[in-house]
C-alpha positions in Angstrom: 3.5 7.1 -3.1 2.0 3.8 -3.1 -1.9 2.9 -3.5 -4.6 0.7 -2.9 -8.2 0.7 -3.2 -10.8 -0.6 -1.2 -14.6 -1.7 -1.8 -16.2 1.3 -0.5 -14.4 3.9 -3.0 -11.8 4.8 -0.4 -8.0 4.8 -1.6 -5.3 4.3 0.9 -1.9 5.8 0.1 1.5 5.7 1.9 3.4 8.8 1.9 7.4 9.1 1.7 7.5 9.2 5.6 5.2 6.0 5.6 1.9 7.6 6.5 -1.1 6.1 5.6 -3.2 8.8 3.6 -7.0 8.1 3.2 -8.2 9.5 -0.4 -11.8 9.1 -0.5 -14.1 9.7 -3.9 -16.6 12.1 -3.0 -18.1 12.0 -6.8 -16.5 11.7 -10.2 -14.9 15.3 -9.7 -14.3 15.4 -6.0 -12.1 13.6 -3.5 -11.3 14.4 0.4 -7.6 13.8 1.7 -7.2 12.6 5.2 -4.7 11.2 7.4 -5.8 7.8 8.5 -3.7 8.0 11.8 -5.9 10.7 13.2 -9.7 9.3 14.4 -12.7 9.7 12.0 -14.5 12.6 12.9 -11.6 14.8 13.9 -11.3 17.8 11.7 -7.7 18.0 12.1 -7.7 14.6 10.0 -8.4 16.4 6.8 -5.5 17.4 4.9 -8.1 19.0 2.2 -10.1 18.4 -1.1 -9.4 17.9 -4.7 -11.6 18.8 -7.4 -11.2 18.1 -11.0 -11.8 21.4 -13.5 -11.4 20.9 -17.0 -7.7 19.3 -17.6 -6.6 20.1 -14.1 -6.8 19.0 -10.5 -7.5 22.0 -7.9 -6.4 21.6 -4.4 -7.9 22.9 -1.2 -5.3 22.6 1.2 -6.6 23.2 4.8 -3.0 23.1 6.5 -1.7 26.0 4.3 -5.1 27.6 3.8 -4.3 28.0 0.2 -5.6 26.7 -3.5 -3.6 25.2 -5.9 -3.7 23.5 -9.3 -1.8 20.5 -10.8 -1.7 18.8 -13.8 -2.2 15.0 -12.7 -4.2 13.8 -10.0 -1.0 12.2 -8.1 0.6 15.4 -8.4 -2.3 16.9 -6.5 -2.4 13.9 -3.9 1.4 14.6 -3.0 1.0 18.3 -2.5 -1.8 17.3 0.5 0.0 14.5 1.9 3.3 16.6 2.2 2.2 20.0 3.2 4.6 20.6 5.8 7.7 20.6 3.5 6.5 23.3 1.8 5.4 25.4 4.6 7.9 28.2 5.6 8.0 29.0 9.1 9.3 32.4 10.6 
């Protein structure tokens, strides 16, 4: 996944499928991760949030309704950018 940063604190990452993922820094320890292909303000655009706790990054994944913890920020973002790969369908 590659990332660039704009002047207002939002990074843009491109996932392995070529989708643009917006990563907005809300505070020094919190980030929102969104699908930039969906209109701003549409709640479906939000994949989830990342929060730094001690030395790990806790992810609240809205699409899978789960919380997970990762050792790096990059792995936390990747878990949100490609959530459907991990989802098991009955």
